[in-house]
SEBARO-388802 format. One line per field, with one value per residue (C-alpha): residue number from 1; residue in three letters; x, y, z. Coordinates in steps of 0.001 Angstrom, whole numbers, plus 500000, padded with zeros to 6 digits. Each point is the difference from the previous one (the first is absolute). Last residue first. Example, Ala and Ser with C-alpha at 12.3 -4.5 7.8 and 13.67 -1.06 7.14 Angstrom:
2
nr = c(2	1) $
rest = c(SER	ALA) $
east = c(513670	498630) $
north = c(498940	496560) $
up = c(507140	500660) $
//
This chain:
413
nr = c(413	412	411	410	409	408	407	406	405	404	403	402	401	400	399	398	397	396	395	394	393	392	391	390	389	388	387	386	385	384	383	382	381	380	379	378	377	376	375	374	373	372	371	370	369	368	367	366	365	364	363	362	361	360	359	358	357	356	355	354	353	352	351	350	349	348	347	346	345	344	343	342	341	340	339	338	337	336	335	334	333	332	331	330	329	328	327	326	325	324	323	322	321	320	319	318	317	316	315	314	313	312	311	310	309	308	307	306	305	304	303	302	301	300	299	298	297	296	295	294	293	292	291	290	289	288	287	286	285	284	283	282	281	280	279	278	277	276	275	274	273	272	271	270	269	268	267	266	265	264	263	262	261	260	259	258	257	256	255	254	253	252	251	250	249	248	247	246	245	244	243	242	241	240	239	238	237	236	235	234	233	232	231	230	229	228	227	226	225	224	223	222	221	220	219	218	217	216	215	214	213	212	211	210	209	208	207	206	205	204	203	202	201	200	199	198	197	196	195	194	193	192	191	190	189	188	187	186	185	184	183	182	181	180	179	178	177	176	175	174	173	172	171	170	169	168	167	166	165	164	163	162	161	160	159	158	157	156	155	154	153	152	151	150	149	148	147	146	145	144	143	142	141	140	139	138	137	136	135	134	133	132	131	130	129	128	127	126	125	124	123	122	121	120	119	118	117	116	115	114	113	112	111	110	109	108	107	106	105	104	103	102	101	100	99	98	97	96	95	94	93	92	91	90	89	88	87	86	85	84	83	82	81	80	79	78	77	76	75	74	73	72	71	70	69	68	67	66	65	64	63	62	61	60	59	58	57	56	55	54	53	52	51	50	49	48	47	46	45	44	43	42	41	40	39	38	37	36	35	34	33	32	31	30	29	28	27	26	25	24	23	22	21	20	19	18	17	16	15	14	13	12	11	10	9	8	7	6	5	4	3	2	1) $
rest = c(LYS	SER	PRO	HIS	GLY	MET	LYS	ARG	ALA	ILE	LYS	ILE	ILE	LEU	LYS	ILE	ILE	ASN	TYR	PHE	LEU	LEU	VAL	PHE	GLU	ILE	VAL	ILE	LEU	ILE	THR	VAL	ILE	LEU	VAL	LEU	ASP	ARG	ASN	GLU	ASP	LEU	ILE	THR	LYS	ILE	LYS	THR	LYS	TYR	ASP	GLN	GLU	PRO	VAL	ILE	GLU	LYS	ASP	SER	TYR	LEU	ASP	VAL	ASP	ILE	GLU	THR	GLY	ASP	GLU	LEU	ILE	TYR	LYS	LEU	VAL	GLY	ALA	VAL	THR	ASP	THR	LYS	ILE	PRO	LEU	GLU	LEU	LYS	GLU	ASN	LYS	THR	PHE	SER	ILE	ASP	LYS	ILE	TYR	SER	GLN	GLY	VAL	PRO	TYR	THR	TYR	TYR	VAL	ASP	ILE	LYS	SER	ILE	LEU	ASN	VAL	ASP	VAL	ASN	GLN	VAL	ALA	ILE	THR	ARG	LEU	PRO	THR	ASP	LYS	SER	VAL	LEU	ILE	GLY	ASN	TYR	TYR	ASN	THR	PHE	GLY	TYR	ASP	PHE	LEU	GLN	THR	THR	GLN	SER	LEU	THR	SER	GLU	GLU	ASP	LYS	ASP	PHE	VAL	VAL	ALA	VAL	LEU	ARG	ARG	GLY	ASP	ARG	THR	ALA	THR	THR	VAL	SER	ILE	VAL	GLY	GLN	LYS	PRO	ASN	THR	GLY	ILE	LYS	GLY	GLY	ASP	VAL	GLY	ASN	TYR	SER	TRP	PHE	LEU	LYS	ASN	GLN	ASN	THR	LEU	VAL	SER	SER	ASP	LYS	GLY	ASN	ILE	TRP	ALA	ILE	GLY	ARG	SER	GLY	PHE	VAL	SER	ASN	PHE	VAL	PRO	ASN	ALA	ILE	ALA	SER	LYS	ILE	LEU	LYS	ALA	ILE	ASP	ARG	VAL	SER	THR	PHE	GLN	LYS	GLU	ASP	TYR	LEU	GLY	THR	PRO	ASN	VAL	PHE	TYR	THR	ASP	ASN	LEU	MET	LEU	LYS	LYS	ALA	THR	GLU	ASN	MET	TYR	GLY	VAL	PHE	LYS	ASN	VAL	ASP	GLY	ASP	GLY	VAL	TYR	GLU	ALA	LEU	ALA	ILE	ALA	ALA	ASP	ASN	GLY	PRO	SER	LEU	MET	ILE	GLY	TYR	LEU	LEU	ASP	GLU	VAL	THR	TYR	LEU	ASN	GLY	VAL	THR	LEU	ASN	LEU	SER	ALA	GLY	ASN	ILE	GLY	ALA	ALA	ASN	LYS	SER	ILE	THR	VAL	LYS	SER	ASN	LEU	GLN	THR	LYS	ASP	MET	THR	ILE	LEU	ALA	THR	MET	LEU	LYS	CYS	MET	ILE	SER	PRO	SER	LEU	VAL	LYS	ASP	ALA	ASP	LYS	GLU	PHE	LEU	ILE	GLN	GLY	ARG	MET	THR	ASP	MET	LEU	ILE	ALA	SER	SER	ALA	THR	LEU	GLU	GLU	ASP	PRO	THR	TRP	ALA	LEU	VAL	PRO	ILE	SER	ASN	LEU	ILE	ILE	SER	SER	LEU	LEU	ILE	ILE	PHE	LEU	VAL	LEU	LYS	HIS	HIS	LEU	LYS	ARG	MET) $
east = c(787820	500313	499296	496482	499890	503506	499180	496825	501825	502608	497292	498171	503210	500774	496532	500274	503373	498526	497152	502374	502127	496945	498762	503449	500234	496548	501003	503204	498042	497545	502876	501672	496767	499487	503613	499592	496873	501659	503127	500383	498926	502415	502886	499129	499823	503386	501439	498489	501547	503455	499927	498663	501440	497159	498107	500503	497914	501811	500544	498438	497487	500079	497029	500921	498473	500229	499669	499689	501512	501089	503618	498965	499632	500643	498770	501225	497589	500864	499582	496634	499138	499392	503465	499520	502102	500339	501311	498957	498724	497934	502350	499316	502992	499645	502418	500693	500969	500225	499930	499809	499718	502610	500576	501010	496481	497564	498423	496849	499810	499861	500122	500835	498272	500804	502342	502939	501377	502941	499687	503014	499249	500919	496350	499090	502853	499291	501398	498603	499386	500650	498633	496988	498025	501774	499402	499674	499487	499426	497381	501668	499612	501248	498621	496644	499194	501108	498201	496883	500179	500393	497045	497835	501230	498601	496688	499418	501149	497683	497059	500064	500916	501965	499666	502183	499755	502613	499964	502970	500124	503334	500184	502206	497572	496579	497918	497342	498014	497883	499315	498732	498663	499261	498815	496470	498956	501103	500990	500861	502271	500240	502763	501436	502377	502263	503081	500829	498481	497678	496927	499307	501344	496706	498226	496389	499451	497609	496330	499030	496360	496732	496364	497060	500233	503413	502672	503590	502702	503158	503069	503646	499641	502822	497916	497341	502541	501901	496753	498982	503434	500096	503707	499397	498029	502833	502491	497120	498881	503541	500326	496701	501127	503216	498098	497939	496369	497049	496364	498388	500252	497702	500611	498474	502306	497218	500059	499084	501339	503430	503103	503626	503304	500693	499463	501020	498531	497576	499144	499178	497979	497885	499566	498686	497758	498423	499459	498002	497767	499549	498821	497187	498085	501495	503481	501342	497133	499740	503755	499996	497281	501669	503332	498313	498319	503289	501621	502934	500998	502129	500099	496453	498406	502270	498640	496453	500434	501368	497158	497593	497377	496226	497679	497644	501374	502129	503727	501249	503654	501395	498147	501899	497199	497855	496827	500493	501124	497165	497379	501197	501780	499389	503252	500429	502754	502416	503083	499171	499889	501898	503675	499465	497672	502569	502743	497822	498736	503578	501202	496976	500424	503730	499354	498034	501843	500400	503629	501977	503760	501674	502049	501398	502498	500996	502479	501073	497697	500293	496606	501528	499315	497893	502950	498635	500158	498226	498642	498469	500081	501351	502798	502528	503029	503070	498426	499290	503686	502378	503159	503221	502842	503202	503006	502729	498720	500284	503595	501109	498344	501584	503449	499501	498840	502920	502482	498555	500340	503607	500849	498646	501957	503196	499364	499343	503271) $
north = c(634636	502380	503641	501156	503803	500431	497718	501937	503308	498711	498935	503294	501934	497851	500503	503754	500018	498006	502481	502972	498388	499265	503584	501392	497778	501181	503608	499464	498408	502920	502483	498135	500082	503739	500799	498152	502003	503306	499461	503566	501565	497813	500825	503712	499882	498303	502609	502808	498614	499757	503447	500529	501990	501792	498451	500718	498592	500280	502448	502761	501977	503109	501815	501906	503450	501438	503767	501417	503497	499655	499458	497098	500011	496635	499394	496964	499124	498207	496878	498985	496827	496838	498561	500080	502055	499003	502501	503603	502260	502973	502415	498388	501383	502570	499869	502568	499832	502975	500914	496570	500202	497217	501261	498292	499547	502188	498383	498114	498191	496483	498550	496307	498666	499032	502964	499392	501174	498507	500304	500521	499392	502686	500498	500441	501030	500640	498568	501263	498684	496265	498346	497734	501865	502238	503758	502433	497276	501230	501494	501763	503390	501567	497654	499040	503533	501758	497562	500346	503794	499946	497612	502461	502771	498151	499475	503647	501329	497708	500649	503797	503093	498357	498240	497011	497513	497255	497011	497662	496312	498222	496196	499944	502256	501260	502835	502218	502679	503054	502282	503567	501887	503733	502909	501250	497075	497530	496629	496856	497005	496851	497515	496834	497236	501661	497819	500619	503199	500134	497903	500905	503452	500702	501089	499806	496596	498019	499105	497307	499810	498345	501058	498136	501852	501666	497329	501273	497440	501248	502082	500702	499429	501146	502496	497310	497471	502492	501261	496461	499122	503127	500909	501735	502658	501359	500649	501167	502577	501341	500350	501915	502218	500916	500633	502620	500342	502392	500584	503398	501178	497184	498070	496546	497595	497485	499387	503592	502812	498597	501601	499092	501766	498464	496398	498756	496512	500523	503492	498657	497200	502493	502091	497034	498807	503473	499725	496846	501930	502649	497305	498993	496862	497844	501449	496706	499634	503671	500273	496805	501283	503434	498451	497631	502956	501917	497002	501718	496514	497098	500903	501334	497073	497420	501140	499884	496358	499109	501748	497803	501596	500031	501878	502732	502678	498440	500763	501430	499486	503443	502481	503312	502114	497852	498488	496368	500854	502457	497654	497348	496756	497186	498545	496304	498759	497516	502143	500488	503394	502578	499596	499264	502999	502244	498972	500365	503445	501084	498966	501596	503304	500065	499869	503253	501605	503500	500898	502120	499738	497934	497852	503047	497611	496865	497197	496889	500606	497198	498579	497067	497094	502034	501793	503368	502066	503375	502439	503466	502436	497290	501242	497361	500356	500857	499749	496305	499185	498515	498555	502000	497745	500961	500459	497506	497442	502476	500898	496381	499042	502942	498985	496419	501148	502449	497304	497527	502602	500726	496286	499622	503037	498603	496618	501709	501903) $
up = c(260089	497117	500675	499169	500184	498565	497118	499293	500046	497600	497523	500334	499350	496963	498576	500550	498218	497102	499601	500108	497316	497888	500412	499146	496916	498893	500591	498035	497133	499954	499930	497149	497982	500652	499113	496705	499160	500942	497944	498591	503278	502021	497676	500160	503815	500145	497641	502078	503197	498430	498345	496470	497081	498190	497059	496303	497177	496699	497126	502105	497964	497811	498481	496842	499499	496488	499527	496473	499739	496369	501072	502189	503779	501635	503550	501960	502789	503227	502103	498573	501940	497942	500643	503771	502385	503678	500872	499532	497217	501120	498221	496619	498130	497229	497084	497307	496341	497602	496327	498384	496201	499606	496484	496744	498626	501901	503069	500963	503340	501377	503534	500316	503106	503589	500454	502307	503354	501865	503797	502248	503720	502549	501026	496340	497735	496332	496794	496687	496490	500319	496804	500490	497308	497527	500207	497077	497432	496475	497708	497101	498350	496760	497374	501528	501098	496805	497731	502169	499799	496242	499719	501967	497708	497000	501795	500893	496617	498079	502340	499869	502043	502767	503334	500848	502857	499912	502333	500264	500865	500362	499876	496937	498133	501093	498580	501544	498196	500852	497049	500006	497002	499727	502163	499368	497804	502683	498637	501916	499544	502066	500622	501395	498973	497413	499599	496366	498639	496987	500736	503632	499117	498242	503206	498850	501599	497820	500636	497531	498981	500910	499620	501474	503289	500074	499982	499789	499211	501667	499188	500674	503736	502292	501982	500496	501294	502157	501508	500903	501395	502243	500255	496666	501905	502167	497204	497773	502578	500387	496216	499852	502880	498172	496749	501829	501140	499867	500855	500593	496373	498928	496809	499733	501815	500416	503770	500937	502209	500805	501526	499309	500645	503404	498966	503439	499424	502896	498729	496542	501601	501937	496848	498018	502828	500095	496250	500782	502402	497309	497579	502364	498989	502723	499343	498633	497522	499065	499501	497933	497658	499790	498953	497533	498259	499876	498298	498267	498792	501203	503689	500407	498192	501597	503349	498616	499014	503450	501828	498089	497764	500459	497629	501188	497689	497274	499976	496717	501019	499162	502227	499741	501441	502288	498537	500958	503530	500747	498538	502424	499176	502468	501356	500732	502329	498422	500641	503675	501735	502045	499142	496311	499687	501688	497546	496892	501007	500755	496548	498324	501842	499257	496252	499948	502916	498502	500477	502475	499421	502700	497604	498192	498413	501824	499592	501902	502961	502554	500951	501820	497623	497553	498397	498944	496816	500020	497448	499565	497057	497741	497744	501007	497724	502054	503446	499385	500553	497478	501472	499728	498943	501785	497713	500893	497534	497158	500895	500331	496703	498231	501289	498802	496571	499721	501044	497492	497228	501002	500051	496454	498790	501502	498421	496636	500302) $
//
């Protein structure tokens, strides 16, 4: 009886295990708990959007102004250049660095000032310096760059981010700016700084990044936080794990909520998405015919993409042949383009090349010409030797003719 009971218990446990394992596990998604009024999570490799919520909602560009000011300054000046602080810069609303009128500060110090703190005074000082004393000229640079980067929901009026109903941005545009800006090593370094020693005349202190996720979330390697009294708090943060770098931009009512939801987004992105190889290099991907010759096409590099765990995420694949292609084909000539369209709409173009150099079949005369062209130096030497032999032969024939003629003119007695 006990053995029967024991077997029954084991059977029930086994059956329960089978049933539980057959039930699909629904992964948590940010939609379930994210209360932020606007948020986005982007993979910085290709700009793939892993999550978004009202990402195009119009926001005051408080933090965006500082990020753009930093990027433009890095592009247009040197880090060791000296900036003289004007009365306008030192007295601007929201000044946080206590800059002294008339004193000199390096561009680099002021860049850290606007990235690690509100730094409205540093923003004006840099705008005046880069804009040759004209802040409006600098704002023009800001809008030109926004257009160049296709930040379609962004317009600037000032470099400080102080509220103005005419200027605006969105979390999507902020994420797009960060993706582009971190490719600049200087920007990436300043954006990733936790703090620096701040020297202001005779006074010194430590300037610390106000984005607290640097000290509370593993992998954070870039960030800034901004506050707008009229709207709320916005954080911009990047984090890297296993070679993957994500950027999260979250806007909500207060700092605690904004930062906690940023960590939720990172957890979601790192857990539910992978970076993997879309196309392996040197692997034949297509075969095309060129003048009746088969040509195997390969990619010269490994091509990566981001996809949800357990899904290929590829919606469509198409191939476009280079219609101008003809023999001979070299291995550095693009023979065609393989286009992958992912489920999120991302398009990835992969250039394909012939896996080897291909030349057309040659007739007898062409082969001889090719051999002669490839051995030009040897042909030249042989030709010279033949000419010399011909000259010597001709010379000897002339000598012989002269000798015979002489004998004929003076017969022996």
